[in-house]
PyMOL Python script that loads the backbone (N, CA, C, O; Angstrom):
from pymol import cmd

cmd.read_pdbstr("""\
ATOM      1  N   VAL A   1      23.506 -30.651   1.783  1.00  0.00           N
ATOM      2  CA  VAL A   1      23.428 -29.297   1.262  1.00  0.00           C
ATOM      3  C   VAL A   1      21.982 -29.032   0.866  1.00  0.00           C
ATOM      4  O   VAL A   1      21.393 -29.777   0.083  1.00  0.00           O
ATOM      5  N   LEU A   2      21.427 -27.977   1.411  1.00  0.00           N
ATOM      6  CA  LEU A   2      20.047 -27.606   1.132  1.00  0.00           C
ATOM      7  C   LEU A   2      20.004 -26.387   0.226  1.00  0.00           C
ATOM      8  O   LEU A   2      19.620 -25.301   0.660  1.00  0.00           O
ATOM      9  N   CYS A   3      20.395 -26.562  -1.028  1.00  0.00           N
ATOM     10  CA  CYS A   3      20.323 -25.481  -2.002  1.00  0.00           C
ATOM     11  C   CYS A   3      21.043 -24.232  -1.513  1.00  0.00           C
ATOM     12  O   CYS A   3      20.516 -23.126  -1.635  1.00  0.00           O
ATOM     13  N   ASP A   4      22.205 -24.391  -0.978  1.00  0.00           N
ATOM     14  CA  ASP A   4      23.010 -23.281  -0.467  1.00  0.00           C
ATOM     15  C   ASP A   4      22.296 -22.491   0.628  1.00  0.00           C
ATOM     16  O   ASP A   4      22.531 -21.293   0.784  1.00  0.00           O
ATOM     17  N   ALA A   5      21.432 -23.154   1.379  1.00  0.00           N
ATOM     18  CA  ALA A   5      20.725 -22.486   2.473  1.00  0.00           C
ATOM     19  C   ALA A   5      21.634 -22.407   3.689  1.00  0.00           C
ATOM     20  O   ALA A   5      22.396 -23.328   3.981  1.00  0.00           O
ATOM     21  N   GLU A   6      21.535 -21.285   4.387  1.00  0.00           N
ATOM     22  CA  GLU A   6      22.256 -21.140   5.644  1.00  0.00           C
ATOM     23  C   GLU A   6      21.311 -21.554   6.756  1.00  0.00           C
ATOM     24  O   GLU A   6      20.210 -21.016   6.871  1.00  0.00           O
ATOM     25  N   VAL A   7      21.733 -22.507   7.575  1.00  0.00           N
ATOM     26  CA  VAL A   7      20.881 -23.053   8.621  1.00  0.00           C
ATOM     27  C   VAL A   7      21.530 -22.809   9.971  1.00  0.00           C
ATOM     28  O   VAL A   7      22.725 -23.039  10.156  1.00  0.00           O
ATOM     29  N   ALA A   8      20.721 -22.340  10.909  1.00  0.00           N
ATOM     30  CA  ALA A   8      21.161 -22.179  12.289  1.00  0.00           C
ATOM     31  C   ALA A   8      20.135 -22.875  13.169  1.00  0.00           C
ATOM     32  O   ALA A   8      18.935 -22.625  13.053  1.00  0.00           O
ATOM     33  N   LEU A   9      20.604 -23.740  14.040  1.00  0.00           N
ATOM     34  CA  LEU A   9      19.724 -24.493  14.912  1.00  0.00           C
ATOM     35  C   LEU A   9      20.181 -24.297  16.344  1.00  0.00           C
ATOM     36  O   LEU A   9      21.352 -24.496  16.668  1.00  0.00           O
ATOM     37  N   ILE A  10      19.251 -23.905  17.196  1.00  0.00           N
ATOM     38  CA  ILE A  10      19.537 -23.717  18.619  1.00  0.00           C
ATOM     39  C   ILE A  10      18.573 -24.600  19.390  1.00  0.00           C
ATOM     40  O   ILE A  10      17.361 -24.529  19.191  1.00  0.00           O
ATOM     41  N   VAL A  11      19.111 -25.431  20.269  1.00  0.00           N
ATOM     42  CA  VAL A  11      18.285 -26.352  21.045  1.00  0.00           C
ATOM     43  C   VAL A  11      18.586 -26.152  22.524  1.00  0.00           C
ATOM     44  O   VAL A  11      19.746 -26.167  22.936  1.00  0.00           O
ATOM     45  N   PHE A  12      17.536 -25.964  23.321  1.00  0.00           N
ATOM     46  CA  PHE A  12      17.665 -25.912  24.767  1.00  0.00           C
ATOM     47  C   PHE A  12      17.075 -27.201  25.319  1.00  0.00           C
ATOM     48  O   PHE A  12      15.896 -27.485  25.106  1.00  0.00           O
ATOM     49  N   SER A  13      17.879 -27.979  26.020  1.00  0.00           N
ATOM     50  CA  SER A  13      17.375 -29.224  26.589  1.00  0.00           C
ATOM     51  C   SER A  13      16.607 -28.931  27.869  1.00  0.00           C
ATOM     52  O   SER A  13      16.697 -27.839  28.429  1.00  0.00           O
ATOM     53  N   THR A  14      15.850 -29.925  28.320  1.00  0.00           N
ATOM     54  CA  THR A  14      15.088 -29.758  29.557  1.00  0.00           C
ATOM     55  C   THR A  14      16.013 -29.675  30.770  1.00  0.00           C
ATOM     56  O   THR A  14      15.597 -29.215  31.833  1.00  0.00           O
ATOM     57  N   ARG A  15      17.238 -30.107  30.625  1.00  0.00           N
ATOM     58  CA  ARG A  15      18.201 -30.039  31.721  1.00  0.00           C
ATOM     59  C   ARG A  15      19.026 -28.752  31.699  1.00  0.00           C
ATOM     60  O   ARG A  15      19.946 -28.583  32.500  1.00  0.00           O
ATOM     61  N   GLY A  16      18.689 -27.845  30.773  1.00  0.00           N
ATOM     62  CA  GLY A  16      19.348 -26.553  30.743  1.00  0.00           C
ATOM     63  C   GLY A  16      20.590 -26.491  29.882  1.00  0.00           C
ATOM     64  O   GLY A  16      21.319 -25.500  29.924  1.00  0.00           O
ATOM     65  N   LYS A  17      20.846 -27.527  29.102  1.00  0.00           N
ATOM     66  CA  LYS A  17      22.013 -27.496  28.224  1.00  0.00           C
ATOM     67  C   LYS A  17      21.641 -26.826  26.902  1.00  0.00           C
ATOM     68  O   LYS A  17      20.510 -26.913  26.425  1.00  0.00           O
ATOM     69  N   LEU A  18      22.620 -26.167  26.345  1.00  0.00           N
ATOM     70  CA  LEU A  18      22.429 -25.470  25.081  1.00  0.00           C
ATOM     71  C   LEU A  18      23.230 -26.185  24.001  1.00  0.00           C
ATOM     72  O   LEU A  18      24.424 -26.441  24.157  1.00  0.00           O
ATOM     73  N   TYR A  19      22.551 -26.500  22.907  1.00  0.00           N
ATOM     74  CA  TYR A  19      23.206 -27.096  21.754  1.00  0.00           C
ATOM     75  C   TYR A  19      22.956 -26.178  20.568  1.00  0.00           C
ATOM     76  O   TYR A  19      21.857 -25.647  20.410  1.00  0.00           O
ATOM     77  N   GLU A  20      23.955 -25.993  19.751  1.00  0.00           N
ATOM     78  CA  GLU A  20      23.778 -25.158  18.567  1.00  0.00           C
ATOM     79  C   GLU A  20      24.513 -25.774  17.390  1.00  0.00           C
ATOM     80  O   GLU A  20      25.537 -26.439  17.542  1.00  0.00           O
ATOM     81  N   TYR A  21      23.956 -25.531  16.214  1.00  0.00           N
ATOM     82  CA  TYR A  21      24.558 -26.000  14.973  1.00  0.00           C
ATOM     83  C   TYR A  21      24.336 -24.934  13.928  1.00  0.00           C
ATOM     84  O   TYR A  21      23.263 -24.335  13.859  1.00  0.00           O
ATOM     85  N   SER A  22      25.341 -24.695  13.119  1.00  0.00           N
ATOM     86  CA  SER A  22      25.174 -23.801  11.979  1.00  0.00           C
ATOM     87  C   SER A  22      25.941 -24.373  10.807  1.00  0.00           C
ATOM     88  O   SER A  22      26.935 -25.081  10.973  1.00  0.00           O
ATOM     89  N   THR A  23      25.458 -24.052   9.618  1.00  0.00           N
ATOM     90  CA  THR A  23      26.143 -24.512   8.416  1.00  0.00           C
ATOM     91  C   THR A  23      27.476 -23.790   8.297  1.00  0.00           C
ATOM     92  O   THR A  23      27.965 -23.232   9.280  1.00  0.00           O
ATOM     93  N   ASP A  24      28.054 -23.793   7.143  1.00  0.00           N
ATOM     94  CA  ASP A  24      29.386 -23.239   6.934  1.00  0.00           C
ATOM     95  C   ASP A  24      29.554 -21.839   7.526  1.00  0.00           C
ATOM     96  O   ASP A  24      30.647 -21.482   7.967  1.00  0.00           O
ATOM     97  N   SER A  25      28.486 -21.049   7.539  1.00  0.00           N
ATOM     98  CA  SER A  25      28.568 -19.699   8.081  1.00  0.00           C
ATOM     99  C   SER A  25      28.622 -19.766   9.605  1.00  0.00           C
ATOM    100  O   SER A  25      28.279 -20.783  10.209  1.00  0.00           O
ATOM    101  N   SER A  26      29.050 -18.686  10.201  1.00  0.00           N
ATOM    102  CA  SER A  26      29.069 -18.650  11.660  1.00  0.00           C
ATOM    103  C   SER A  26      27.665 -18.369  12.187  1.00  0.00           C
ATOM    104  O   SER A  26      26.853 -17.737  11.511  1.00  0.00           O
ATOM    105  N   MET A  27      27.393 -18.840  13.385  1.00  0.00           N
ATOM    106  CA  MET A  27      26.089 -18.634  14.018  1.00  0.00           C
ATOM    107  C   MET A  27      25.798 -17.144  14.158  1.00  0.00           C
ATOM    108  O   MET A  27      24.672 -16.710  13.914  1.00  0.00           O
ATOM    109  N   GLU A  28      26.792 -16.362  14.546  1.00  0.00           N
ATOM    110  CA  GLU A  28      26.590 -14.929  14.742  1.00  0.00           C
ATOM    111  C   GLU A  28      26.165 -14.250  13.448  1.00  0.00           C
ATOM    112  O   GLU A  28      25.279 -13.396  13.453  1.00  0.00           O
ATOM    113  N   ARG A  29      26.794 -14.627  12.342  1.00  0.00           N
ATOM    114  CA  ARG A  29      26.465 -14.012  11.051  1.00  0.00           C
ATOM    115  C   ARG A  29      25.033 -14.351  10.630  1.00  0.00           C
ATOM    116  O   ARG A  29      24.313 -13.501  10.106  1.00  0.00           O
ATOM    117  N   ILE A  30      24.636 -15.585  10.863  1.00  0.00           N
ATOM    118  CA  ILE A  30      23.275 -15.990  10.514  1.00  0.00           C
ATOM    119  C   ILE A  30      22.261 -15.256  11.378  1.00  0.00           C
ATOM    120  O   ILE A  30      21.231 -14.806  10.876  1.00  0.00           O
ATOM    121  N   LEU A  31      22.541 -15.130  12.674  1.00  0.00           N
ATOM    122  CA  LEU A  31      21.618 -14.426  13.563  1.00  0.00           C
ATOM    123  C   LEU A  31      21.538 -12.939  13.231  1.00  0.00           C
ATOM    124  O   LEU A  31      20.461 -12.348  13.301  1.00  0.00           O
ATOM    125  N   GLU A  32      22.658 -12.334  12.873  1.00  0.00           N
ATOM    126  CA  GLU A  32      22.643 -10.927  12.464  1.00  0.00           C
ATOM    127  C   GLU A  32      21.796 -10.745  11.207  1.00  0.00           C
ATOM    128  O   GLU A  32      21.018  -9.797  11.096  1.00  0.00           O
ATOM    129  N   ARG A  33      21.961 -11.664  10.274  1.00  0.00           N
ATOM    130  CA  ARG A  33      21.181 -11.605   9.036  1.00  0.00           C
ATOM    131  C   ARG A  33      19.694 -11.776   9.332  1.00  0.00           C
ATOM    132  O   ARG A  33      18.861 -11.093   8.735  1.00  0.00           O
ATOM    133  N   TYR A  34      19.356 -12.680  10.244  1.00  0.00           N
ATOM    134  CA  TYR A  34      17.964 -12.895  10.630  1.00  0.00           C
ATOM    135  C   TYR A  34      17.376 -11.629  11.251  1.00  0.00           C
ATOM    136  O   TYR A  34      16.265 -11.224  10.910  1.00  0.00           O
ATOM    137  N   GLU A  35      18.116 -11.011  12.154  1.00  0.00           N
ATOM    138  CA  GLU A  35      17.643  -9.789  12.791  1.00  0.00           C
ATOM    139  C   GLU A  35      17.429  -8.689  11.762  1.00  0.00           C
ATOM    140  O   GLU A  35      16.441  -7.957  11.832  1.00  0.00           O
ATOM    141  N   LEU A  36      18.337  -8.567  10.817  1.00  0.00           N
ATOM    142  CA  LEU A  36      18.220  -7.550   9.780  1.00  0.00           C
ATOM    143  C   LEU A  36      16.949  -7.760   8.960  1.00  0.00           C
ATOM    144  O   LEU A  36      16.199  -6.814   8.720  1.00  0.00           O
ATOM    145  N   TYR A  37      16.707  -8.999   8.530  1.00  0.00           N
ATOM    146  CA  TYR A  37      15.531  -9.278   7.716  1.00  0.00           C
ATOM    147  C   TYR A  37      14.243  -9.157   8.517  1.00  0.00           C
ATOM    148  O   TYR A  37      13.244  -8.653   8.005  1.00  0.00           O
ATOM    149  N   SER A  38      14.252  -9.615   9.772  1.00  0.00           N
ATOM    150  CA  SER A  38      13.024  -9.531  10.560  1.00  0.00           C
ATOM    151  C   SER A  38      12.687  -8.082  10.887  1.00  0.00           C
ATOM    152  O   SER A  38      11.511  -7.723  10.928  1.00  0.00           O
ATOM    153  N   GLN A  39      13.694  -7.242  11.122  1.00  0.00           N
ATOM    154  CA  GLN A  39      13.427  -5.824  11.366  1.00  0.00           C
ATOM    155  C   GLN A  39      12.881  -5.153  10.120  1.00  0.00           C
ATOM    156  O   GLN A  39      11.978  -4.321  10.207  1.00  0.00           O
ATOM    157  N   ALA A  40      13.423  -5.507   8.955  1.00  0.00           N
ATOM    158  CA  ALA A  40      12.939  -4.928   7.703  1.00  0.00           C
ATOM    159  C   ALA A  40      11.503  -5.354   7.440  1.00  0.00           C
ATOM    160  O   ALA A  40      10.693  -4.548   6.982  1.00  0.00           O
ATOM    161  N   GLU A  41      11.180  -6.604   7.722  1.00  0.00           N
ATOM    162  CA  GLU A  41       9.820  -7.091   7.504  1.00  0.00           C
ATOM    163  C   GLU A  41       8.847  -6.419   8.458  1.00  0.00           C
ATOM    164  O   GLU A  41       7.735  -6.066   8.063  1.00  0.00           O
ATOM    165  N   THR A  42       9.250  -6.240   9.702  1.00  0.00           N
ATOM    166  CA  THR A  42       8.406  -5.555  10.678  1.00  0.00           C
ATOM    167  C   THR A  42       8.167  -4.115  10.257  1.00  0.00           C
ATOM    168  O   THR A  42       7.057  -3.602  10.400  1.00  0.00           O
ATOM    169  N   ALA A  43       9.198  -3.461   9.741  1.00  0.00           N
ATOM    170  CA  ALA A  43       9.055  -2.082   9.297  1.00  0.00           C
ATOM    171  C   ALA A  43       8.054  -1.981   8.153  1.00  0.00           C
ATOM    172  O   ALA A  43       7.269  -1.034   8.101  1.00  0.00           O
ATOM    173  N   VAL A  44       8.071  -2.935   7.246  1.00  0.00           N
ATOM    174  CA  VAL A  44       7.147  -2.910   6.106  1.00  0.00           C
ATOM    175  C   VAL A  44       5.721  -3.129   6.587  1.00  0.00           C
ATOM    176  O   VAL A  44       4.816  -2.417   6.152  1.00  0.00           O
ATOM    177  N   THR A  45       5.495  -4.101   7.478  1.00  0.00           N
ATOM    178  CA  THR A  45       4.127  -4.357   7.939  1.00  0.00           C
ATOM    179  C   THR A  45       3.630  -3.236   8.832  1.00  0.00           C
ATOM    180  O   THR A  45       2.430  -2.959   8.854  1.00  0.00           O
ATOM    181  N   ASP A  46       4.536  -2.570   9.583  1.00  0.00           N
ATOM    182  CA  ASP A  46       4.122  -1.434  10.398  1.00  0.00           C
ATOM    183  C   ASP A  46       3.795  -0.226   9.534  1.00  0.00           C
ATOM    184  O   ASP A  46       2.898   0.551   9.862  1.00  0.00           O
ATOM    185  N   THR A  47       4.519  -0.066   8.433  1.00  0.00           N
ATOM    186  CA  THR A  47       4.312   1.068   7.551  1.00  0.00           C
ATOM    187  C   THR A  47       3.008   0.940   6.771  1.00  0.00           C
ATOM    188  O   THR A  47       2.336   1.940   6.520  1.00  0.00           O
ATOM    189  N   TYR A  48       2.648  -0.279   6.387  1.00  0.00           N
ATOM    190  CA  TYR A  48       1.461  -0.506   5.566  1.00  0.00           C
ATOM    191  C   TYR A  48       0.491  -1.463   6.249  1.00  0.00           C
ATOM    192  O   TYR A  48       0.271  -2.563   5.741  1.00  0.00           O
ATOM    193  N   PRO A  49      -0.100  -1.083   7.388  1.00  0.00           N
ATOM    194  CA  PRO A  49      -1.044  -2.003   8.039  1.00  0.00           C
ATOM    195  C   PRO A  49      -2.291  -2.252   7.202  1.00  0.00           C
ATOM    196  O   PRO A  49      -2.919  -3.305   7.315  1.00  0.00           O
ATOM    197  N   GLU A  50      -2.650  -1.283   6.362  1.00  0.00           N
ATOM    198  CA  GLU A  50      -3.830  -1.467   5.522  1.00  0.00           C
ATOM    199  C   GLU A  50      -3.588  -2.515   4.449  1.00  0.00           C
ATOM    200  O   GLU A  50      -4.540  -3.067   3.899  1.00  0.00           O
ATOM    201  N   ALA A  51      -2.326  -2.797   4.144  1.00  0.00           N
ATOM    202  CA  ALA A  51      -2.017  -3.810   3.132  1.00  0.00           C
ATOM    203  C   ALA A  51      -2.475  -5.186   3.587  1.00  0.00           C
ATOM    204  O   ALA A  51      -2.883  -6.003   2.762  1.00  0.00           O
ATOM    205  N   GLN A  52      -2.414  -5.458   4.892  1.00  0.00           N
ATOM    206  CA  GLN A  52      -2.869  -6.748   5.384  1.00  0.00           C
ATOM    207  C   GLN A  52      -4.361  -6.909   5.166  1.00  0.00           C
ATOM    208  O   GLN A  52      -4.819  -8.003   4.836  1.00  0.00           O
ATOM    209  N   GLY A  53      -5.119  -5.857   5.341  1.00  0.00           N
ATOM    210  CA  GLY A  53      -6.549  -5.912   5.071  1.00  0.00           C
ATOM    211  C   GLY A  53      -6.811  -6.180   3.604  1.00  0.00           C
ATOM    212  O   GLY A  53      -7.718  -6.934   3.252  1.00  0.00           O
ATOM    213  N   ASN A  54      -6.010  -5.558   2.747  1.00  0.00           N
ATOM    214  CA  ASN A  54      -6.148  -5.789   1.308  1.00  0.00           C
ATOM    215  C   ASN A  54      -5.849  -7.236   0.966  1.00  0.00           C
ATOM    216  O   ASN A  54      -6.506  -7.821   0.105  1.00  0.00           O
ATOM    217  N   TRP A  55      -4.858  -7.819   1.638  1.00  0.00           N
ATOM    218  CA  TRP A  55      -4.524  -9.228   1.374  1.00  0.00           C
ATOM    219  C   TRP A  55      -5.691 -10.127   1.768  1.00  0.00           C
ATOM    220  O   TRP A  55      -5.983 -11.100   1.072  1.00  0.00           O
ATOM    221  N   CYS A  56      -6.354  -9.816   2.863  1.00  0.00           N
ATOM    222  CA  CYS A  56      -7.500 -10.616   3.293  1.00  0.00           C
ATOM    223  C   CYS A  56      -8.629 -10.522   2.275  1.00  0.00           C
ATOM    224  O   CYS A  56      -9.265 -11.525   1.952  1.00  0.00           O
ATOM    225  N   GLN A  57      -8.876  -9.323   1.772  1.00  0.00           N
ATOM    226  CA  GLN A  57      -9.907  -9.151   0.753  1.00  0.00           C
ATOM    227  C   GLN A  57      -9.521  -9.877  -0.526  1.00  0.00           C
ATOM    228  O   GLN A  57     -10.358 -10.517  -1.162  1.00  0.00           O
ATOM    229  N   GLU A  58      -8.252  -9.775  -0.900  1.00  0.00           N
ATOM    230  CA  GLU A  58      -7.766 -10.445  -2.106  1.00  0.00           C
ATOM    231  C   GLU A  58      -7.889 -11.957  -1.961  1.00  0.00           C
ATOM    232  O   GLU A  58      -8.271 -12.646  -2.907  1.00  0.00           O
ATOM    233  N   TYR A  59      -7.566 -12.470  -0.785  1.00  0.00           N
ATOM    234  CA  TYR A  59      -7.688 -13.900  -0.530  1.00  0.00           C
ATOM    235  C   TYR A  59      -9.129 -14.356  -0.705  1.00  0.00           C
ATOM    236  O   TYR A  59      -9.390 -15.361  -1.365  1.00  0.00           O
ATOM    237  N   GLY A  60     -10.058 -13.623  -0.120  1.00  0.00           N
ATOM    238  CA  GLY A  60     -11.467 -13.980  -0.238  1.00  0.00           C
ATOM    239  C   GLY A  60     -11.943 -13.961  -1.682  1.00  0.00           C
ATOM    240  O   GLY A  60     -12.681 -14.845  -2.117  1.00  0.00           O
ATOM    241  N   ARG A  61     -11.515 -12.944  -2.416  1.00  0.00           N
ATOM    242  CA  ARG A  61     -11.906 -12.833  -3.828  1.00  0.00           C
ATOM    243  C   ARG A  61     -11.337 -13.984  -4.649  1.00  0.00           C
ATOM    244  O   ARG A  61     -12.045 -14.574  -5.466  1.00  0.00           O
ATOM    245  N   LEU A  62     -10.067 -14.307  -4.435  1.00  0.00           N
ATOM    246  CA  LEU A  62      -9.435 -15.404  -5.180  1.00  0.00           C
ATOM    247  C   LEU A  62     -10.018 -16.760  -4.802  1.00  0.00           C
ATOM    248  O   LEU A  62     -10.163 -17.639  -5.651  1.00  0.00           O
ATOM    249  N   LYS A  63     -10.351 -16.925  -3.526  1.00  0.00           N
ATOM    250  CA  LYS A  63     -10.949 -18.182  -3.085  1.00  0.00           C
ATOM    251  C   LYS A  63     -12.301 -18.391  -3.760  1.00  0.00           C
ATOM    252  O   LYS A  63     -12.617 -19.497  -4.198  1.00  0.00           O
ATOM    253  N   ALA A  64     -13.091 -17.336  -3.842  1.00  0.00           N
ATOM    254  CA  ALA A  64     -14.394 -17.421  -4.500  1.00  0.00           C
ATOM    255  C   ALA A  64     -14.226 -17.737  -5.979  1.00  0.00           C
ATOM    256  O   ALA A  64     -14.999 -18.506  -6.549  1.00  0.00           O
ATOM    257  N   LYS A  65     -13.218 -17.142  -6.593  1.00  0.00           N
ATOM    258  CA  LYS A  65     -12.969 -17.401  -8.022  1.00  0.00           C
ATOM    259  C   LYS A  65     -12.561 -18.852  -8.241  1.00  0.00           C
ATOM    260  O   LYS A  65     -13.014 -19.484  -9.196  1.00  0.00           O
ATOM    261  N   VAL A  66     -11.717 -19.383  -7.373  1.00  0.00           N
ATOM    262  CA  VAL A  66     -11.293 -20.786  -7.492  1.00  0.00           C
ATOM    263  C   VAL A  66     -12.496 -21.708  -7.341  1.00  0.00           C
ATOM    264  O   VAL A  66     -12.643 -22.667  -8.099  1.00  0.00           O
ATOM    265  N   GLU A  67     -13.358 -21.424  -6.365  1.00  0.00           N
ATOM    266  CA  GLU A  67     -14.549 -22.249  -6.171  1.00  0.00           C
ATOM    267  C   GLU A  67     -15.454 -22.209  -7.394  1.00  0.00           C
ATOM    268  O   GLU A  67     -16.004 -23.232  -7.802  1.00  0.00           O
ATOM    269  N   THR A  68     -15.605 -21.027  -7.974  1.00  0.00           N
ATOM    270  CA  THR A  68     -16.426 -20.890  -9.182  1.00  0.00           C
ATOM    271  C   THR A  68     -15.831 -21.689 -10.332  1.00  0.00           C
ATOM    272  O   THR A  68     -16.556 -22.378 -11.050  1.00  0.00           O
ATOM    273  N   LEU A  69     -14.524 -21.601 -10.510  1.00  0.00           N
ATOM    274  CA  LEU A  69     -13.864 -22.349 -11.580  1.00  0.00           C
ATOM    275  C   LEU A  69     -13.949 -23.852 -11.352  1.00  0.00           C
ATOM    276  O   LEU A  69     -14.148 -24.605 -12.305  1.00  0.00           O
ATOM    277  N   GLN A  70     -13.803 -24.301 -10.112  1.00  0.00           N
ATOM    278  CA  GLN A  70     -13.924 -25.727  -9.816  1.00  0.00           C
ATOM    279  C   GLN A  70     -15.338 -26.223 -10.088  1.00  0.00           C
ATOM    280  O   GLN A  70     -15.527 -27.319 -10.616  1.00  0.00           O
ATOM    281  N   LYS A  71     -16.328 -25.414  -9.726  1.00  0.00           N
ATOM    282  CA  LYS A  71     -17.718 -25.781  -9.990  1.00  0.00           C
ATOM    283  C   LYS A  71     -17.963 -25.874 -11.489  1.00  0.00           C
ATOM    284  O   LYS A  71     -18.623 -26.799 -11.962  1.00  0.00           O
ATOM    285  N   SER A  72     -17.433 -24.921 -12.223  1.00  0.00           N
ATOM    286  CA  SER A  72     -17.575 -24.934 -13.679  1.00  0.00           C
ATOM    287  C   SER A  72     -16.892 -26.158 -14.283  1.00  0.00           C
ATOM    288  O   SER A  72     -17.427 -26.790 -15.194  1.00  0.00           O
ATOM    289  N   GLN A  73     -15.731 -26.479 -13.780  1.00  0.00           N
ATOM    290  CA  GLN A  73     -15.001 -27.643 -14.285  1.00  0.00           C
ATOM    291  C   GLN A  73     -15.779 -28.924 -14.005  1.00  0.00           C
ATOM    292  O   GLN A  73     -15.873 -29.792 -14.873  1.00  0.00           O
ATOM    293  N   ARG A  74     -16.339 -29.051 -12.798  1.00  0.00           N
ATOM    294  CA  ARG A  74     -17.144 -30.242 -12.469  1.00  0.00           C
ATOM    295  C   ARG A  74     -18.365 -30.335 -13.380  1.00  0.00           C
ATOM    296  O   ARG A  74     -18.755 -31.427 -13.794  1.00  0.00           O
ATOM    297  N   HIS A  75     -18.965 -29.189 -13.690  1.00  0.00           N
ATOM    298  CA  HIS A  75     -20.127 -29.160 -14.578  1.00  0.00           C
ATOM    299  C   HIS A  75     -19.742 -29.634 -15.983  1.00  0.00           C
ATOM    300  O   HIS A  75     -20.469 -30.404 -16.610  1.00  0.00           O
ATOM    301  N   LEU A  76     -18.589 -29.162 -16.467  1.00  0.00           N
ATOM    302  CA  LEU A  76     -18.150 -29.532 -17.808  1.00  0.00           C
ATOM    303  C   LEU A  76     -17.733 -31.004 -17.892  1.00  0.00           C
ATOM    304  O   LEU A  76     -17.895 -31.645 -18.931  1.00  0.00           O
ATOM    305  N   MET A  77     -17.198 -31.530 -16.792  1.00  0.00           N
ATOM    306  CA  MET A  77     -16.770 -32.928 -16.766  1.00  0.00           C
ATOM    307  C   MET A  77     -17.952 -33.886 -16.626  1.00  0.00           C
ATOM    308  O   MET A  77     -17.801 -35.089 -16.839  1.00  0.00           O
ATOM    309  N   GLY A  78     -19.106 -33.370 -16.276  1.00  0.00           N
ATOM    310  CA  GLY A  78     -20.300 -34.201 -16.178  1.00  0.00           C
ATOM    311  C   GLY A  78     -20.493 -34.634 -14.796  1.00  0.00           C
ATOM    312  O   GLY A  78     -21.451 -35.348 -14.501  1.00  0.00           O
TER     313      GLY A  78
END
""", "prot")
cmd.dss("prot")
cmd.show_as("cartoon", "prot")
cmd.util.cbc("prot")
cmd.orient("prot")
């Protein structure tokens, strides 16, 4: 049990065989849920493309702050 996680596994062998495994839920229900969430996520990123640019800027700013703090910590530690 993985913290009540629903797991769906699909394997295609090199010989063309299909193997599938799903936890207690049915494979169809898990795939429907995946499609629902992936469509919602795509809609959000399509609606706010400028948000990704903001995340990149935020990442750069936070990375610089972490480096500054690490440098300060090394200075204080001697």
